[in-house]
C-alpha positions as CSV (number, residue, x, y, z in Angstrom):
1,M,-0.2,-0.1,0.1
2,M,1.3,3.3,-1.0
3,N,2.0,5.6,2.0
4,K,1.4,9.1,2.0
5,N,4.9,10.5,1.6
6,K,5.3,8.6,-1.9
7,L,1.7,9.8,-2.9
8,F,2.8,13.3,-2.2
9,H,5.6,13.1,-4.2
10,L,3.9,11.1,-7.0
11,T,1.4,13.5,-7.8
12,R,3.5,16.1,-8.1
13,Q,5.6,14.8,-11.0
14,A,5.0,15.8,-14.4
15,G,6.3,12.9,-15.7
16,F,3.4,10.4,-13.7
17,L,0.6,13.1,-14.7
18,R,1.2,12.7,-18.3
19,K,1.5,9.0,-18.3
20,S,-1.6,8.5,-16.3
21,S,-3.3,10.9,-18.0
22,L,-2.4,9.3,-21.5
23,A,-3.5,5.9,-20.1
24,L,-6.8,6.8,-18.6
25,A,-7.4,8.7,-22.0
26,V,-6.7,5.8,-23.9
27,V,-8.9,3.6,-21.8
28,L,-11.6,6.2,-22.3
29,V,-11.6,6.6,-26.0
30,V,-11.4,2.7,-26.2
31,L,-14.8,2.3,-24.0
32,G,-16.2,5.3,-26.0
33,V,-15.7,4.0,-29.3
34,G,-16.7,0.2,-28.2
35,V,-20.0,1.4,-26.3
36,S,-20.7,3.6,-29.6
37,F,-21.1,0.7,-31.8
38,L,-23.6,-0.8,-29.5
39,N,-25.8,1.8,-30.6
40,T,-26.8,0.6,-33.9
41,G,-29.5,3.1,-34.7
42,R,-27.0,6.1,-33.7
43,L,-28.1,9.0,-35.9
44,D,-31.6,9.3,-37.2
45,A,-31.2,9.5,-41.2
46,Y,-31.7,12.9,-41.7
47,Q,-29.3,13.7,-38.9
48,D,-26.8,11.8,-40.6
49,V,-26.8,13.8,-43.9
50,F,-26.0,17.0,-41.7
51,A,-23.1,15.6,-39.9
52,P,-20.3,16.7,-39.9
53,E,-21.4,20.1,-41.0
54,Y,-23.9,20.7,-38.1
55,V,-22.4,17.9,-35.7
56,G,-24.3,17.5,-32.4
57,E,-26.9,20.6,-32.0
58,Y,-29.8,18.9,-33.8
59,D,-32.3,20.8,-31.8
60,E,-31.1,24.2,-33.2
61,E,-32.3,26.0,-36.2
62,L,-30.2,25.5,-39.3
63,D,-31.0,28.9,-40.8
64,G,-29.5,29.2,-44.3
65,F,-28.1,25.9,-44.1
66,L,-28.6,24.2,-47.8
67,L,-26.8,20.7,-49.0
68,E,-24.8,21.4,-52.1
69,E,-26.4,19.9,-55.2
70,S,-23.6,17.3,-55.1
71,N,-25.4,15.8,-51.8
72,Q,-28.3,15.0,-54.0
73,N,-27.6,11.3,-53.7
74,A,-27.3,11.5,-49.9
75,V,-30.4,13.4,-49.3
76,E,-32.3,10.4,-51.6
77,A,-30.6,7.8,-49.5
78,A,-31.8,9.3,-46.0
79,V,-35.3,9.7,-47.5
80,A,-35.2,5.6,-48.3
81,A,-33.9,5.0,-44.7
82,I,-36.2,7.0,-43.1
83,L,-39.2,5.3,-45.0
84,K,-37.5,1.7,-44.4
85,A,-37.3,2.4,-40.5
86,D,-38.7,0.8,-37.7
87,A,-40.9,3.6,-36.6
88,P,-44.3,4.9,-36.6
89,F,-45.5,6.5,-39.9
90,H,-46.0,9.9,-38.8
91,E,-42.5,10.0,-37.6
92,K,-40.9,9.3,-40.5
93,L,-43.2,12.2,-42.3
94,L,-41.6,14.4,-39.5
95,D,-38.0,13.6,-40.2
96,I,-38.7,13.8,-43.9
97,Q,-40.1,17.4,-43.5
98,Y,-37.1,18.5,-41.5
99,L,-34.6,17.0,-44.0
100,L,-36.4,18.3,-47.1
101,Y,-36.8,21.8,-45.6
102,Y,-33.1,22.2,-44.7
103,A,-31.7,20.4,-47.6
104,P,-34.2,20.6,-50.6
105,P,-33.1,18.2,-53.4
106,S,-32.2,19.6,-56.8
107,N,-33.8,16.7,-58.7
108,A,-36.8,14.6,-58.2
109,I,-36.6,12.1,-55.5
110,E,-37.3,8.5,-56.2
111,I,-39.3,6.7,-53.6
112,P,-38.4,2.8,-53.6
113,A,-40.8,0.2,-53.5
114,A,-43.4,0.0,-50.8
115,G,-41.7,-2.4,-48.8
116,S,-42.5,-2.4,-45.2
117,L,-45.0,0.5,-46.0
118,S,-48.4,-0.3,-46.8
119,S,-49.8,0.7,-50.2
120,T,-51.7,3.8,-48.5
121,N,-48.8,4.9,-46.3
122,H,-46.5,4.6,-49.8
123,A,-48.7,6.7,-51.8
124,I,-48.9,9.1,-48.9
125,A,-45.1,9.2,-48.6
126,V,-44.5,9.8,-52.8
127,A,-46.9,12.5,-52.8
128,F,-45.5,14.3,-49.4
129,V,-42.1,14.1,-50.7
130,E,-43.1,15.7,-53.9
131,A,-44.8,18.4,-52.3
132,C,-41.9,19.1,-49.7
133,S,-39.3,18.9,-52.3
134,K,-40.7,21.7,-54.2
135,P,-42.1,24.1,-51.5
136,K,-43.1,27.0,-54.2
137,D,-44.6,24.7,-56.7
138,A,-48.5,24.8,-56.2
139,A,-48.8,22.1,-58.4
140,A,-46.5,19.8,-56.5
141,L,-48.9,20.0,-53.5
142,Q,-51.9,18.6,-55.4
143,P,-51.2,14.5,-55.4
144,L,-51.2,15.1,-51.1
145,E,-54.2,17.3,-51.4
146,L,-56.2,14.9,-53.4
147,L,-55.5,11.9,-51.0
148,A,-56.3,14.1,-48.2
149,V,-59.6,15.1,-49.2
150,A,-60.6,11.5,-50.3
151,E,-63.4,10.0,-48.5
152,P,-62.8,8.5,-46.3
153,P,-59.3,10.2,-46.0
154,A,-56.2,7.7,-45.2
155,P,-54.8,7.8,-41.6
156,D,-52.1,10.3,-41.7
157,A,-53.1,12.1,-45.1
158,N,-53.9,15.2,-43.7
159,F,-51.2,15.0,-41.2
160,A,-48.8,14.6,-43.9
161,L,-50.6,17.8,-45.8
162,A,-50.2,20.0,-42.7
163,L,-46.7,19.4,-42.3
164,A,-46.1,20.4,-46.0
165,F,-48.0,23.6,-45.6
166,E,-46.0,24.1,-42.7
167,N,-42.9,23.8,-45.2
168,R,-44.5,26.6,-47.2
169,K,-45.4,29.0,-44.3
170,N,-49.0,28.4,-44.5
171,D,-50.1,27.8,-40.9
172,L,-53.7,28.4,-41.1
173,A,-54.0,25.8,-43.8
174,A,-51.8,23.8,-41.6
175,I,-54.3,24.2,-38.5
176,T,-57.2,23.1,-41.0
177,A,-55.5,19.7,-42.0
178,L,-54.7,19.0,-38.5
179,Y,-58.1,19.2,-37.4
180,R,-59.4,17.3,-40.3
181,E,-56.7,14.4,-39.0
182,I,-58.1,14.7,-35.6
183,D,-61.8,14.6,-36.5
184,G,-61.2,11.5,-38.9
185,H,-58.6,9.6,-36.8
186,D,-58.7,10.7,-33.4
187,S,-55.2,11.1,-34.1
188,A,-52.9,12.0,-30.5
189,H,-50.0,13.2,-32.8
190,A,-52.0,15.6,-34.7
191,R,-53.4,16.8,-31.5
192,E,-49.7,17.3,-30.2
193,R,-48.7,19.2,-33.4
194,L,-51.9,21.2,-33.2
195,V,-50.6,22.5,-29.7
196,T,-47.1,23.2,-31.1
197,T,-48.3,25.1,-33.9
198,Y,-50.8,27.4,-31.6
199,L,-47.8,27.8,-29.4
200,D,-45.3,29.0,-32.3
201,L,-48.1,31.2,-33.5
202,E,-48.9,32.5,-30.0
203,K,-52.5,31.6,-30.3
204,Y,-52.7,31.2,-26.5
205,D,-56.3,31.7,-26.2
206,A,-57.0,28.7,-29.1
207,I,-54.5,26.5,-26.6
208,E,-56.8,27.2,-23.6
209,A,-59.8,25.9,-25.5
210,L,-58.2,22.8,-26.4
211,G,-57.4,22.5,-22.7
212,A,-60.9,21.9,-21.9
213,D,-60.8,18.5,-24.0
214,P,-59.2,16.1,-21.8
215,K,-57.4,14.4,-24.7
216,Y,-55.2,17.4,-25.0
217,K,-54.2,17.6,-21.4
218,E,-51.0,15.5,-21.7
219,F,-50.0,18.1,-24.7
220,I,-50.5,21.1,-22.2
221,T,-47.4,20.6,-20.6
222,P,-45.9,23.1,-17.8
223,Y,-43.9,24.7,-20.4
224,V,-46.9,25.4,-22.7
225,V,-48.6,26.8,-19.4
226,Q,-45.8,28.9,-18.6
227,E,-45.7,30.4,-22.3
228,I,-49.2,31.6,-22.0
229,A,-48.5,32.9,-18.5
230,L,-45.5,34.9,-19.5
231,D,-47.8,36.4,-22.5
232,R,-50.3,37.5,-19.9
233,M,-47.4,38.2,-16.9
234,D,-49.1,36.1,-14.5
235,W,-46.7,35.8,-11.9
236,P,-48.2,33.0,-9.6
237,V,-48.5,30.7,-12.6
238,I,-45.1,31.8,-14.2
239,I,-43.6,30.9,-10.7
240,K,-45.4,27.9,-10.2
241,T,-44.4,26.3,-13.4
242,Q,-40.8,27.5,-13.3
243,I,-39.3,24.4,-12.4
244,P,-41.2,21.8,-13.9
245,A,-41.0,23.8,-17.3
246,A,-37.3,23.9,-16.9
247,Y,-36.9,20.4,-16.5
248,E,-39.4,19.3,-19.0
249,G,-37.8,16.7,-21.6
250,T,-34.5,16.9,-19.8
251,S,-32.0,14.1,-20.9
252,M,-30.7,12.0,-18.3
253,A,-27.3,11.7,-19.6
254,M,-26.9,15.7,-20.0
255,L,-27.9,15.8,-16.3
256,A,-25.4,13.1,-15.2
257,L,-22.8,15.1,-17.2
258,A,-23.6,18.3,-15.6
259,L,-23.5,16.9,-12.3
260,F,-20.1,15.0,-12.7
261,S,-18.5,18.2,-14.0
262,G,-19.9,20.1,-11.0
263,L,-18.6,17.2,-8.7
264,I,-15.2,17.6,-10.2
265,W,-15.2,21.5,-9.5
266,A,-16.7,20.9,-6.0
267,L,-14.0,18.6,-4.9
268,I,-11.3,21.0,-6.4
269,L,-12.9,23.7,-4.1
270,L,-13.0,22.0,-1.0
271,R,-9.3,20.7,-1.7
272,F,-8.4,24.4,-2.2
273,N,-9.9,24.8,1.3
274,G,-7.6,22.1,2.8
275,S,-7.8,18.5,3.8
276,L,-11.2,17.1,3.5
277,S,-12.7,15.9,6.7
278,I,-16.6,15.1,7.3
279,K,-16.8,17.1,10.3
280,A,-15.4,20.3,8.6
281,A,-17.9,23.2,8.2
282,V,-17.1,23.7,4.5
283,V,-18.3,19.9,3.9
284,K,-21.3,20.3,6.1
285,L,-22.4,23.3,4.1
286,A,-21.6,22.3,0.5
287,V,-24.5,20.5,-0.4
288,P,-26.9,23.5,1.0
289,A,-24.6,26.1,-1.0
290,L,-24.7,24.0,-4.4
291,L,-28.4,23.6,-3.9
292,L,-28.9,27.4,-3.2
293,G,-27.0,28.0,-6.2
294,A,-28.8,26.0,-8.2
295,L,-31.9,27.7,-7.1
296,S,-30.3,31.2,-7.9
297,T,-30.6,30.0,-11.4
298,H,-34.3,30.1,-11.5
299,G,-34.5,33.1,-9.6
300,T,-32.5,34.6,-12.6
301,L,-34.9,33.3,-15.2
302,L,-37.7,34.9,-13.2
303,V,-35.7,38.3,-13.5
304,I,-35.2,37.5,-17.2
305,Y,-39.0,37.4,-17.6
306,W,-39.6,40.4,-15.5
307,Q,-36.8,42.4,-17.6
308,E,-37.5,41.3,-20.8
309,H,-41.3,40.4,-21.0
310,Q,-42.7,43.1,-18.6
311,L,-40.0,45.9,-19.0
312,G,-39.0,45.2,-22.8
313,F,-35.3,45.4,-21.7
314,V,-33.8,43.4,-24.4
315,M,-30.3,42.9,-26.2
316,G,-31.4,45.3,-29.1
317,N,-29.5,46.2,-32.3
318,E,-27.6,49.0,-31.3
319,M,-24.1,48.5,-30.0
320,A,-24.6,50.6,-26.9
321,Q,-27.9,49.2,-26.0
322,Q,-26.5,45.6,-26.4
323,L,-23.4,46.6,-24.2
324,I,-26.0,47.9,-21.4
325,Y,-27.8,44.8,-21.6
326,C,-24.7,42.6,-21.4
327,I,-23.4,44.6,-18.3
328,G,-26.9,46.0,-16.7
329,G,-28.8,43.0,-18.0
330,I,-26.8,39.8,-17.6
331,G,-24.2,40.7,-15.5
332,L,-26.0,42.3,-12.9
333,R,-28.8,39.8,-12.6
334,E,-26.8,36.7,-12.5
335,E,-24.3,38.1,-9.9
336,L,-27.1,39.5,-7.7
337,M,-29.1,36.5,-7.6
338,K,-26.4,34.2,-6.6
339,L,-25.4,36.6,-4.1
340,L,-28.8,37.0,-2.7
341,F,-29.1,33.1,-2.6
342,F,-25.7,33.1,-0.4
343,V,-27.0,35.5,1.9
344,P,-29.0,32.4,4.0
345,L,-25.4,31.0,4.5
346,I,-23.9,34.2,6.2
347,P,-25.0,33.4,9.8
348,F,-23.5,30.2,9.6
349,L,-19.9,31.7,8.2
350,L,-19.7,34.5,10.5
351,K,-17.4,32.8,12.9
352,R,-15.6,30.6,10.0
353,T,-12.0,31.9,8.3
354,D,-12.1,33.9,5.0
355,L,-10.8,30.9,3.5
356,E,-14.2,28.7,4.5
357,I,-16.2,31.6,3.2
358,L,-14.6,32.0,0.0
359,T,-15.0,28.2,-0.4
360,I,-18.9,28.2,0.4
361,A,-19.5,31.3,-1.7
362,G,-18.0,29.8,-4.7
363,L,-19.8,26.5,-4.1
364,V,-23.1,28.6,-4.5
365,G,-21.6,29.9,-8.0
366,L,-20.8,26.3,-8.9
367,G,-24.4,25.3,-8.2
368,F,-25.6,28.2,-10.4
369,A,-23.3,26.9,-13.1
370,I,-24.1,23.3,-12.5
371,E,-27.7,24.1,-13.3
372,E,-27.1,26.3,-16.2
373,N,-24.9,23.9,-17.7
374,I,-27.8,21.4,-18.1
375,N,-29.2,23.5,-21.0
376,Y,-26.3,24.1,-22.5
377,F,-25.2,20.3,-22.7
378,E,-28.6,19.5,-24.0
379,H,-28.0,21.8,-26.9
380,S,-24.7,20.9,-27.7
381,A,-25.2,16.9,-27.4
382,G,-22.6,17.4,-24.4
383,L,-19.5,18.6,-26.4
384,S,-19.6,22.0,-24.5
385,A,-18.7,20.1,-21.3
386,L,-15.2,20.8,-21.3
387,G,-15.2,24.2,-22.5
388,R,-18.0,25.4,-19.9
389,F,-15.8,23.3,-17.2
390,A,-12.6,25.5,-18.0
391,T,-14.6,28.7,-18.7
392,A,-18.3,29.5,-17.4
393,N,-17.8,27.1,-14.4
394,F,-14.9,28.7,-13.0
395,L,-16.4,32.7,-13.9
396,H,-19.4,31.7,-11.7
397,I,-17.2,30.4,-8.7
398,A,-14.5,33.0,-8.9
399,L,-17.1,36.0,-9.0
400,T,-19.4,34.7,-6.5
401,A,-16.5,33.7,-4.0
402,M,-15.3,37.0,-4.1
403,C,-18.4,38.8,-3.8
404,G,-19.7,36.5,-1.0
405,L,-16.3,36.9,0.9
406,T,-16.9,40.6,1.1
407,L,-20.2,41.0,1.6
408,T,-19.8,38.7,4.7
409,R,-17.0,40.7,6.0
410,A,-19.2,43.4,5.6
411,V,-22.0,42.0,7.4
412,A,-19.6,40.7,10.2
413,H,-17.6,44.0,10.4
414,R,-20.8,46.7,9.7
415,A,-19.6,49.6,8.0
416,E,-15.8,48.8,7.7
417,N,-16.0,46.8,4.7
418,V,-19.0,47.6,2.9
419,L,-17.4,49.6,0.4
420,Q,-15.1,46.8,-0.5
421,A,-18.3,44.9,-0.7
422,L,-19.8,47.4,-3.5
423,V,-16.4,47.7,-5.2
424,T,-16.0,44.0,-5.4
425,F,-19.7,43.5,-6.7
426,G,-19.6,46.1,-9.3
427,M,-16.0,44.6,-10.5
428,A,-18.1,41.5,-11.0
429,V,-20.8,42.8,-12.7
430,M,-18.5,44.4,-15.3
431,I,-16.5,41.4,-15.6
432,H,-19.3,39.1,-16.1
433,G,-20.9,41.7,-18.6
434,L,-18.0,42.2,-20.6
435,Y,-17.2,38.5,-20.8
436,D,-20.7,37.9,-22.4
437,A,-20.6,41.3,-24.6
438,F,-17.3,40.1,-26.3
439,I,-19.2,37.2,-27.2
440,M,-22.7,38.2,-28.0
441,V,-22.1,41.9,-29.4
442,P,-21.9,41.6,-33.2
443,A,-19.7,44.8,-33.4
444,L,-17.3,43.4,-31.0
445,E,-16.7,39.9,-32.9
446,D,-13.3,41.2,-34.1
447,Y,-12.2,41.5,-30.7
448,S,-13.7,38.3,-29.2
449,F,-10.0,37.4,-28.1
450,L,-10.5,39.8,-25.2
451,T,-13.0,37.5,-23.6
452,Y,-9.6,35.4,-22.6
453,T,-8.1,38.9,-21.5
454,V,-11.2,39.4,-19.2
455,F,-11.1,35.6,-17.9
456,V,-7.3,35.7,-17.2
457,L,-7.6,38.9,-15.4
458,M,-10.6,37.4,-13.3
459,G,-8.6,34.0,-12.7
460,Y,-5.4,36.1,-11.4
461,Q,-7.8,38.2,-9.2
462,Y,-9.3,35.1,-7.7
463,F,-5.9,33.2,-7.2
464,G,-4.1,36.0,-5.7
465,W,-7.1,36.0,-3.2
466,L,-6.5,32.2,-2.6
467,R,-3.0,32.3,-2.2
468,H,-3.4,35.0,0.3
469,L,-5.6,33.5,2.3
470,R,-3.9,30.1,2.5
471,D,-0.2,29.6,3.7
472,E,0.7,26.2,2.9
473,W,-0.1,24.0,0.1
474,K,1.0,20.5,0.9
475,D,-1.9,18.2,0.2
476,P,-1.3,14.4,0.4
477,V,-2.8,14.4,-3.3
478,S,-1.9,17.3,-5.2
479,I,-4.9,19.5,-6.6
480,T,-3.2,19.5,-10.1
481,S,-3.5,15.7,-10.1
482,I,-7.4,16.1,-9.5
483,F,-7.9,18.8,-11.9
484,T,-5.9,16.8,-14.4
485,L,-7.9,13.7,-14.1
486,G,-11.1,15.3,-13.6
487,I,-10.5,16.9,-17.1
488,I,-9.4,13.7,-18.8
489,L,-12.5,12.1,-17.3
490,L,-14.9,14.5,-18.2
491,T,-13.7,15.0,-21.7
492,G,-13.8,11.1,-21.9
493,L,-17.3,10.9,-20.9
494,S,-18.3,13.8,-23.2
495,F,-16.6,11.9,-26.2
496,G,-18.5,8.7,-25.1
497,L,-21.8,10.3,-25.0
498,F,-21.3,12.0,-28.4
499,A,-19.9,9.0,-30.2
500,W,-23.1,7.3,-29.2
501,Q,-24.9,9.8,-30.8
502,A,-22.9,10.8,-33.8
503,G,-20.2,8.1,-34.2
504,P,-16.7,7.8,-33.2
505,A,-15.3,9.8,-36.2
506,N,-17.7,12.9,-35.6
507,A,-16.7,12.8,-32.0
508,F,-13.2,12.8,-32.5
509,Q,-13.4,15.8,-34.7
510,A,-16.0,17.6,-32.4
511,V,-14.1,17.0,-29.2
512,G,-10.7,17.7,-30.6
513,N,-11.9,21.0,-31.4
514,E,-13.3,21.7,-28.0
515,V,-9.9,20.5,-26.6
516,I,-8.0,22.8,-28.8
517,G,-10.4,25.8,-27.9
518,V,-9.7,25.9,-24.1
519,A,-6.0,24.9,-24.3
520,I,-5.3,28.6,-23.3
521,I,-7.5,28.6,-20.3
522,L,-6.2,25.5,-19.2
523,L,-2.8,26.8,-19.1
524,L,-3.9,29.6,-16.9
525,F,-4.8,26.9,-14.2
526,Y,-2.0,24.9,-14.7
527,R,0.3,28.1,-14.1
528,E,-2.1,29.5,-11.2
529,I,-2.9,26.3,-8.8
530,P,-0.2,27.2,-5.9
531,E,1.4,23.9,-6.5
532,T,5.1,23.0,-7.6
533,I,5.2,20.4,-10.1
534,Q,8.6,18.8,-10.9
């Protein structure tokens, strides 16, 4: 069994860290590739056409994205694969609609023989593909219209017609077709599409009218209810539906990835505070701090609703307005809400050391980041895990830690430290706002590299406070080794999840780009962690 002295020296040797990291990375890649081949379905056929040009973020809009004519064969093959797949017919229609909207073919698509499809469904599929392939040609819609108005109309004929009208931006005609599908075949998926269509059109009264029918209840979800409440600024309903709506449709894999990313940072923060002990105050307060931080995310969303829906305070088109929004909107509300949710912990921290206060406040910021990451991971298929681990997670940790420490000092010593708390909070709001501005403001795109400058300056400030508050850094296992192995594990998990969805080749490309993108930030951490690596 390895003694503490040997472990102390081993985890501070650059050679050991390189070799152990490489070995772990190889194991994780092999596992990720191996597990990915168990997913025989992997990408839907229409998604496979878009990869790798549009790798990972399949829930996002593909505005302006059109395949080149040379990919005609890929589109035709995708349509054939969709129709051949073992899935309900209406789901096949939805996939074809999505594919042909963003990748309209240059020539007519030949539909294979019926195969597993019934002759009726094959006829609908042929007419539907024709209608979606030529969205500006009225004549191309006629074969599908004839199938939809036949007596009796075949199941899903009007549903297909509704989707074709959607691709032509004729929403009223789409709604009429959906009602005919519902009346003729009591179609649950047509009901769901009708609710979605009314929601997109902001026809909230129509959705409420549908809610009187029990058959629509399952489709009027907390998210739908909240959207209606936001239109009317019905605050009791907005608050009641906030958490259920936020977690609606959340992927368990992305939730686990966000929690794992947070666990690594939580362990690092607790080690920044010193040796771990179950009896230590910071350990006892760690979970409450993380939960309060997570709740502050929902508090921030409520502020967003108030600012944007009620006050009309939005990003705008002018550079000055955009800067004001980034600093006075995003920066102010997020830093303020995190600090407000830190306040309940202050009575438990008044007699604790500054280092313990810095740690607990940082954990509140981490809780915010974990909750926020779930949504980001959902929209990037987990690819943003490493990038947000190195940037957004640390941003929230560091800013909340410094603001929380100075606020607690101000409470403990009254007026003596109030000015420092106000200055620190103002600095945090400015740093956060500028960090977002260099990413979000179009006029500053050429200066986006300054995001790193803002981030590095904040990092120096935080680690400067940390070094000042802790004299010795002689942990049995180096924090650098925990940080390094944590990064490898997180990157490996991100690779595995994405390889499962998109295949190993796309995963290598996407995760590799992510690693290159955050390399400079990772070097900052290795430079600033107060340990000597030999």
